[in-house]
C-alpha positions in Angstrom: 262.6 62.6 103.4 262.5 64.5 106.8 265.4 67.0 107.6 266.2 64.6 110.5 266.9 61.6 108.5 269.4 63.3 106.5 271.3 65.1 109.3 274.9 65.0 109.3 277.7 66.7 111.5 278.6 70.1 110.7 281.5 70.4 108.1 284.8 70.9 109.7 284.8 74.5 108.3 282.0 75.5 110.4 283.6 73.8 113.3 286.5 76.0 112.9 284.2 79.0 112.5 283.1 78.7 116.0 285.7 81.2 117.0 283.4 83.8 116.0 281.5 83.5 119.3 283.8 86.1 120.8 282.7 88.6 118.2 279.2 87.6 118.8 279.2 88.3 122.6 280.9 91.5 121.9 278.3 92.7 119.5 275.7 92.0 122.2 277.8 94.2 124.8 278.1 96.8 122.3 274.3 96.9 121.4 273.2 96.5 125.2 271.4 99.8 125.2 269.6 99.3 122.1 268.6 95.7 123.4 266.9 97.5 126.2 264.2 98.3 123.7 263.3 94.6 123.4 259.8 93.6 124.9 259.7 93.3 128.7 257.7 90.4 130.6 255.4 90.1 133.4 258.0 89.2 136.1 257.2 85.3 136.0 260.2 82.9 136.7 262.6 81.6 134.1 265.0 78.9 134.3 268.1 79.3 131.9 269.9 76.0 131.4 273.6 75.8 130.1 275.0 73.5 127.2 277.2 70.4 127.5 280.3 71.0 129.7 279.1 74.4 130.6 277.9 75.8 133.9 275.9 78.7 134.9 278.6 81.1 134.2 278.1 80.4 130.6 274.5 81.7 130.8 275.5 84.8 133.0 275.2 87.5 130.0 271.7 86.0 128.8 270.2 85.8 132.5 271.6 89.6 133.2 269.8 90.6 129.9 266.3 88.8 130.9 266.6 90.3 134.4 266.5 93.6 132.6 263.3 92.7 131.1 261.8 92.2 134.3 262.0 88.3 134.6 262.8 86.3 138.0 265.8 84.6 136.3 267.2 81.4 138.1 270.3 79.2 136.8 270.1 75.6 136.7 272.5 75.4 139.7 274.0 72.0 139.0 277.6 73.1 138.2 278.9 71.7 134.8 276.2 70.2 132.7 277.7 66.6 132.4 274.4 65.3 131.1 272.0 63.1 133.1 274.2 62.2 136.0 272.3 61.1 139.2 270.3 63.4 140.8 270.2 66.0 138.1 266.8 65.6 136.4 265.3 65.1 140.0 266.6 68.1 141.2 265.6 70.2 138.1 262.1 68.6 138.6 262.2 69.9 142.2 263.4 73.1 141.3 260.6 73.6 138.6 257.9 72.6 141.0 259.1 74.9 143.8 259.3 77.9 141.5 255.7 76.9 139.9 254.3 76.7 143.5 255.6 79.9 144.7 255.2 81.9 141.6 253.1 80.4 139.0 254.1 78.7 135.6 257.9 78.8 134.7 259.4 79.4 131.4 262.5 77.6 130.5 265.3 78.6 128.1 268.0 75.9 127.3 271.3 76.1 125.4 272.0 72.9 123.4 271.8 70.0 126.0 270.2 72.6 128.2 267.2 72.6 125.8 267.0 69.0 125.8 266.9 69.0 129.7 264.2 71.9 129.1 262.1 69.6 126.7 262.4 66.8 129.3 260.9 69.1 132.1 258.1 70.4 130.0 257.2 66.5 129.0 257.4 65.5 132.6 255.5 68.5 134.4 253.5 70.4 131.5 251.1 71.8 134.1 254.3 73.9 135.6 255.7 75.2 132.2 254.7 78.2 130.4 256.9 77.8 127.6 260.2 76.4 126.4 262.8 78.0 124.1 265.7 76.1 122.9 269.1 77.3 121.5 270.5 75.0 118.9 269.5 72.0 120.8 269.7 68.3 119.3 266.2 67.7 119.6 265.8 64.7 117.1 267.6 62.5 114.5 270.8 60.6 115.1 273.0 61.7 117.9 276.0 61.3 115.1 274.6 64.6 113.8 276.3 66.3 116.4 280.1 66.9 117.1 279.4 66.7 120.6 278.6 63.0 120.8 281.9 61.7 122.3 282.0 64.6 124.8 278.6 63.6 126.0 279.3 60.0 126.4 282.8 60.9 128.2 281.1 63.2 130.5 277.9 61.7 131.1 279.0 58.0 131.1 276.1 57.0 128.9 275.6 56.1 125.2 274.5 59.3 123.2 272.0 56.9 121.3 269.3 56.8 124.1 266.0 56.1 123.0 264.4 56.7 126.4 265.7 60.2 126.7 264.8 61.0 123.0 261.1 60.5 124.0 261.2 62.9 126.5 262.1 65.7 124.0 259.2 65.7 121.5 256.9 68.6 121.5 253.9 68.6 123.6 250.8 70.6 122.7 250.2 71.7 126.2 253.6 73.6 126.3 254.3 76.3 123.1 257.9 75.3 122.2 260.5 77.4 120.0 263.5 76.1 118.6 266.1 78.8 117.8 268.9 77.3 115.4 271.6 78.5 112.9 272.3 76.9 109.7 275.9 77.7 110.3 276.2 75.9 113.8 279.5 74.3 113.9 278.4 71.8 116.6 274.9 70.5 116.2 273.5 70.0 112.8 270.6 72.7 112.4 268.6 69.8 110.9 268.5 68.3 114.5 267.1 71.5 115.7 264.4 72.2 113.0 261.0 71.0 114.0 258.0 70.3 112.4 255.7 73.4 113.0 252.5 73.0 114.6 250.0 75.4 116.3 252.0 75.5 119.4 255.7 74.9 118.0 257.7 77.0 115.8 261.3 77.7 114.5 263.4 80.8 114.7 266.6 81.0 112.4 269.4 83.3 113.0 272.8 83.7 111.9 275.3 82.6 114.6 277.9 80.0 115.7 276.8 77.3 118.3 278.9 78.6 121.0 277.4 82.1 120.2 273.8 81.4 120.3 273.8 82.3 124.2 275.3 85.5 123.7 274.0 86.7 120.2 272.2 89.9 120.2 269.5 88.6 117.5 268.8 85.4 119.9 268.7 88.0 122.9 265.9 89.8 121.0 263.7 86.8 120.0 264.3 84.9 123.3 262.9 88.3 125.0 259.8 88.4 122.6 259.1 84.7 123.0 259.0 85.0 126.9 256.7 88.3 126.9 253.7 86.3 125.2 251.1 86.6 127.8 250.0 83.1 129.2 247.5 81.1 127.1 247.9 83.9 124.2 251.1 82.4 122.5 251.6 83.7 118.8 254.3 83.0 116.3 257.5 85.0 116.2 257.4 88.0 113.8 260.3 90.3 113.8 259.7 94.1 113.4 260.4 95.2 110.2 263.6 97.1 111.0 264.9 93.6 112.4 263.5 91.1 109.7 267.1 90.9 107.9 268.6 89.2 111.0 266.0 86.4 111.2 265.9 84.6 107.8 262.8 82.5 106.8 263.6 79.0 108.6 261.4 77.2 106.2 263.5 78.1 102.8 265.1 75.2 100.8 
């Protein structure tokens, strides 16, 4: 039986533990000088997409960090993420096409629902996308495997069970994809984020809250490493010896 088939919402205990996101953000700020040792990039464009109910303000720390790594970083520019409201998907595609035409292929980093949008963009315009990194995103399985389904329906005005959109978030061999997840995620079941690995897709596990995935130092390092891959030379993530303790084996039972 697949992990998607047995996915359940995270426990109430894990949901209560989401408050540790404040500590995780503080750890990133404290470790900022050390994070400057993370791999640098080649200056290509990166779009960072926020999660459900969040705006570009929630990704400011991550975007600032990626700018120090040399990237041309862009927020999503659509205010609060209320799901696929009219004009959002077309606007994101237009932004992606514009950046692609001006500076080459674009990397996409999406937190939670932002990762769903990122995968949608990669599926619709693979020629414009260099790679996709998702952070705790519900990529497959039942929408009931997240504690945010009712909030999604309230904000978007759509059912969380949307087979047409689910189809867009599948991996595509044309674009390398990385799913960063945490087994202690209190909002999205980690099983919904865990992907079957292929020659162009992988999973990276960290110890983090869902609300902390976009501000966590281990996530920042992993994202920088993934974005630094030369175009058409993607290889799987391998943490340096001194950092391996922060990245458990995602395939363990």
